[in-house]
ZADO-1210 file (C-alpha; in nm, 4 decimals, padded with zeros to 6 digits):
<atoms>
<atom x="01.7713" y="-01.3577" z="-02.4278" code="MET" pos="1"/>
<atom x="02.0461" y="-01.5450" z="-02.5674" code="SER" pos="2"/>
<atom x="02.1060" y="-01.6172" z="-02.9340" code="LEU" pos="3"/>
<atom x="02.0570" y="-01.9915" z="-03.0290" code="ARG" pos="4"/>
<atom x="02.4021" y="-02.0712" z="-03.2236" code="VAL" pos="5"/>
<atom x="02.4340" y="-02.4240" z="-03.4051" code="VAL" pos="6"/>
<atom x="02.8715" y="-02.4513" z="-03.4596" code="PHE" pos="7"/>
<atom x="03.0137" y="-02.6340" z="-03.7658" code="MET" pos="8"/>
<atom x="03.3855" y="-02.7206" z="-03.7473" code="GLY" pos="9"/>
<atom x="03.5879" y="-03.0426" z="-03.7391" code="THR" pos="10"/>
<atom x="04.0195" y="-02.9528" z="-03.6486" code="PRO" pos="11"/>
<atom x="04.1683" y="-02.7578" z="-03.3929" code="ASP" pos="12"/>
<atom x="04.1587" y="-02.4514" z="-03.6089" code="PHE" pos="13"/>
<atom x="03.8153" y="-02.4262" z="-03.5090" code="ALA" pos="14"/>
<atom x="03.8537" y="-02.4953" z="-03.1291" code="VAL" pos="15"/>
<atom x="03.8737" y="-02.1656" z="-03.0214" code="PRO" pos="16"/>
<atom x="03.6101" y="-02.0514" z="-03.2532" code="CYS" pos="17"/>
<atom x="03.3465" y="-02.2193" z="-03.0182" code="LEU" pos="18"/>
<atom x="03.5227" y="-02.1360" z="-02.7456" code="GLU" pos="19"/>
<atom x="03.4782" y="-01.7665" z="-02.8073" code="ARG" pos="20"/>
<atom x="03.1248" y="-01.8037" z="-02.8946" code="ILE" pos="21"/>
<atom x="03.0527" y="-02.0218" z="-02.5894" code="ILE" pos="22"/>
<atom x="03.2379" y="-01.7659" z="-02.3592" code="ARG" pos="23"/>
<atom x="03.0620" y="-01.4525" z="-02.5342" code="GLU" pos="24"/>
<atom x="02.7328" y="-01.6170" z="-02.3854" code="GLY" pos="25"/>
<atom x="02.5961" y="-01.7769" z="-02.6868" code="TYR" pos="26"/>
<atom x="02.3898" y="-02.0652" z="-02.6491" code="THR" pos="27"/>
<atom x="02.5578" y="-02.2986" z="-02.8580" code="VAL" pos="28"/>
<atom x="02.2400" y="-02.5481" z="-02.8855" code="SER" pos="29"/>
<atom x="02.4381" y="-02.8202" z="-03.1157" code="GLY" pos="30"/>
<atom x="02.7829" y="-02.8735" z="-03.2854" code="VAL" pos="31"/>
<atom x="02.8062" y="-03.0419" z="-03.6253" code="PHE" pos="32"/>
<atom x="03.1316" y="-03.2075" z="-03.6934" code="THR" pos="33"/>
<atom x="03.2869" y="-03.4626" z="-03.9457" code="GLN" pos="34"/>
<atom x="03.2684" y="-03.8158" z="-03.8438" code="PRO" pos="35"/>
<atom x="03.5265" y="-03.9938" z="-03.6317" code="ASP" pos="36"/>
<atom x="03.8162" y="-04.1377" z="-03.8489" code="LYS" pos="37"/>
<atom x="04.0094" y="-04.4524" z="-03.8081" code="PRO" pos="38"/>
<atom x="04.3320" y="-04.4887" z="-03.6470" code="VAL" pos="39"/>
<atom x="04.6392" y="-04.7199" z="-03.5465" code="GLY" pos="40"/>
<atom x="04.7837" y="-04.9767" z="-03.6688" code="ARG" pos="41"/>
<atom x="04.4358" y="-05.1845" z="-03.7701" code="HIS" pos="42"/>
<atom x="04.2202" y="-04.8771" z="-03.8386" code="HIS" pos="43"/>
<atom x="04.0388" y="-05.0353" z="-03.5448" code="ASN" pos="44"/>
<atom x="03.9996" y="-04.7453" z="-03.2940" code="LYS" pos="45"/>
<atom x="03.8374" y="-04.4002" z="-03.3669" code="LEU" pos="46"/>
<atom x="03.9545" y="-04.0909" z="-03.3306" code="GLN" pos="47"/>
<atom x="03.7225" y="-03.7949" z="-03.2311" code="PRO" pos="48"/>
<atom x="03.7399" y="-03.4751" z="-03.4025" code="THR" pos="49"/>
<atom x="03.8803" y="-03.1614" z="-03.1564" code="PRO" pos="50"/>
<atom x="03.5858" y="-03.0121" z="-03.1995" code="VAL" pos="51"/>
<atom x="03.3592" y="-03.3243" z="-03.0883" code="LYS" pos="52"/>
<atom x="03.5955" y="-03.3209" z="-02.7820" code="GLU" pos="53"/>
<atom x="03.5645" y="-02.9894" z="-02.6644" code="ARG" pos="54"/>
<atom x="03.1842" y="-02.9901" z="-02.7111" code="ALA" pos="55"/>
<atom x="03.1214" y="-03.3145" z="-02.4978" code="ARG" pos="56"/>
<atom x="03.3307" y="-03.1564" z="-02.2259" code="ALA" pos="57"/>
<atom x="03.1136" y="-02.8571" z="-02.2454" code="ARG" pos="58"/>
<atom x="02.7990" y="-03.0583" z="-02.2395" code="GLY" pos="59"/>
<atom x="02.6980" y="-02.9724" z="-02.6064" code="ILE" pos="60"/>
<atom x="02.5256" y="-03.2235" z="-02.8391" code="PRO" pos="61"/>
<atom x="02.7078" y="-03.3673" z="-03.1060" code="VAL" pos="62"/>
<atom x="02.6109" y="-03.4796" z="-03.4302" code="TYR" pos="63"/>
<atom x="02.8285" y="-03.6529" z="-03.7364" code="GLN" pos="64"/>
<atom x="02.6443" y="-03.7023" z="-04.0115" code="PRO" pos="65"/>
<atom x="02.7960" y="-03.9185" z="-04.3084" code="GLU" pos="66"/>
<atom x="02.6941" y="-03.6569" z="-04.5667" code="THR" pos="67"/>
<atom x="02.4857" y="-03.3330" z="-04.5524" code="LEU" pos="68"/>
<atom x="02.2619" y="-03.4392" z="-04.8972" code="ARG" pos="69"/>
<atom x="02.0491" y="-03.7134" z="-04.7485" code="ASP" pos="70"/>
<atom x="01.8125" y="-03.4882" z="-04.5356" code="GLY" pos="71"/>
<atom x="01.9337" y="-03.6302" z="-04.2165" code="THR" pos="72"/>
<atom x="02.1146" y="-03.3479" z="-04.0977" code="ALA" pos="73"/>
<atom x="01.8743" y="-03.0820" z="-04.2648" code="LEU" pos="74"/>
<atom x="01.6154" y="-03.2463" z="-03.9825" code="THR" pos="75"/>
<atom x="01.8264" y="-03.2097" z="-03.6850" code="ILE" pos="76"/>
<atom x="01.8885" y="-02.8556" z="-03.7904" code="LEU" pos="77"/>
<atom x="01.4942" y="-02.7894" z="-03.8216" code="GLN" pos="78"/>
<atom x="01.4680" y="-02.9561" z="-03.4458" code="GLU" pos="79"/>
<atom x="01.7485" y="-02.7514" z="-03.3012" code="LEU" pos="80"/>
<atom x="01.6267" y="-02.4311" z="-03.4367" code="ALA" pos="81"/>
<atom x="01.8761" y="-02.1598" z="-03.4454" code="PRO" pos="82"/>
<atom x="01.8891" y="-01.8634" z="-03.5331" code="GLU" pos="83"/>
<atom x="02.2738" y="-01.8253" z="-03.6363" code="LEU" pos="84"/>
<atom x="02.4774" y="-02.1195" z="-03.8196" code="ILE" pos="85"/>
<atom x="02.8652" y="-02.0361" z="-03.7616" code="VAL" pos="86"/>
<atom x="03.0803" y="-02.2571" z="-03.9798" code="VAL" pos="87"/>
<atom x="03.4985" y="-02.2961" z="-03.9134" code="ALA" pos="88"/>
<atom x="03.6704" y="-02.5045" z="-04.1291" code="ALA" pos="89"/>
<atom x="03.3882" y="-02.8095" z="-04.1298" code="TYR" pos="90"/>
<atom x="03.5876" y="-02.9521" z="-04.4066" code="GLY" pos="91"/>
<atom x="03.2774" y="-03.0260" z="-04.6787" code="ARG" pos="92"/>
<atom x="03.1016" y="-02.8811" z="-04.9262" code="LEU" pos="93"/>
<atom x="02.8202" y="-02.7089" z="-04.7531" code="LEU" pos="94"/>
</atoms>
């Protein structure tokens, strides 16, 4: 039986960590990452985080709460029921 893992990360630095968890056979039930950032001259396009791009490519659900303090993230975590949460360069105080 595989350990259920939630991964929290945002930049390129965190992608190899996510990949290693997947490669080792753990079940990544969800990924938390920072919200997409506005880019472009008029800031009218959104740039997904590197972790989001990799998770989506792997078919892993992605969650991007604006804040971790309003209870929404906690509710999601409770629904995912992870046995382990791995944090690698998430970018906010947890």
